[in-house]
Structure formats: structure tokens, C-alpha cells
N, C-alpha and C positions, 0 to 999 in steps of 0.2 A: 254720857251717865251711866253710872256700872253697876247697873241691876241688868241679871241675866235671866232670859226667858227659859233657859232651855241646860241640860248640861253642859254643851261644846260651850256654847257665849262664859259660860261660870269658868271654864278648862283653861279657854283664850286670854278672858281678861286676867284673870291670876298669871298666867304666862308671860301677860303683857307688863303686869305691876312689878313680876319677881324680874323680868329682865331691866327692866328701869331701874328697879333697886340696887341689882349688882352694878351695874353701871355705874349708878352714883356711887355705888362704895369703891369701883374701881376708881377712880376719879380723887377719891380720898386716900385711898392706902393704897399704896405703890408696890403690885405686883406685876412681877415680869408675864411676860404673854405666855409664851411658852410652860409657865407654870397653872396658868389659867385653862390652857389650853388641854395639861394633861388630866387636872383634875376634873376639867370637861368629861375627857375620856375615861376616867375612874366613873363619873358619876356615870354615866351614860351605860355602861359594860353592866354595873350594879341595878341600874333601872330596867337594863334589858332582862336579866338576870332573876328579877324579881315577876317580871311580867310573864315570863319564862312558865316561873313556877307555879302561880295563880292560875295561866293557862291550862298544865298539866294538872292542877288541881280541879279544874273543870270537869277532866274525865273520869276522876277518880272517884266511886258511885262512894266509897269509905270515907270520905274527906267532907264532913259538912260547913264547913267555912270557903266561903264562894267571895270572889273579886275583892280580896284586901286587899290590895293595888289601886283603888280607886279614886284615894284622893292624891297620888302620885302621879297622875294626868299631867297638871301643869310644869313639874319637876321635868317627867319625859320630853315634854316640848320644848323646854330651854334648853336641856341638856343633851337632845336630837339635832337642836338648830344650831350650837354653839358645836360640837363635833362638825357637822356638816360646813359648815365655815371654817375652821382649823383643815379639812380634806381638800377645799377649794382654793387655800393660800398655802 
């Protein structure tokens, strides 16, 4: 059952759904592994930069918008796992 009781469960559920959808997409569309790993590295760098900027904004008193990267949690999990798998192989 996909009913999240807290934010962590929601992030993990969405990450699993995204991961399953991407795996199915890669079986339908033929994409070289090197391209997949390169795109995951680029996505990871972009998300890491967004989280870094968000962290800096938390310490700046004149910026009133905080935690704008919260919806990117599942994508961050997916990107880091794919990037770490790239480093393992």
C-alpha cells in the first residue's frame, strides 16, 4: 500500500516509483549505458548545487524563501543511487 505516514516514507515511495518507471523506460527505449550514467552524473551535480544554494539561503537573513528544494528529494535519492552505482562499476 502506498500511503506515506511521514515525509521520509513519501520520498522513498516516490523514489522507488521513479526508479521503476525509468527502468521500464530504458527497456522500451534503447539508450547506451554511458549516456545514462553521464546524465545521472549531471542530474546529481545540478541537484547537489540546488541543495547547496538552499543551505546557503537558510543562513542568509535577508532571504525569506527557505527549503525550495524539498520536492526534489526523490530525484536526489534516485540520482545519488545511480551515480554511486556508476562509481561501483
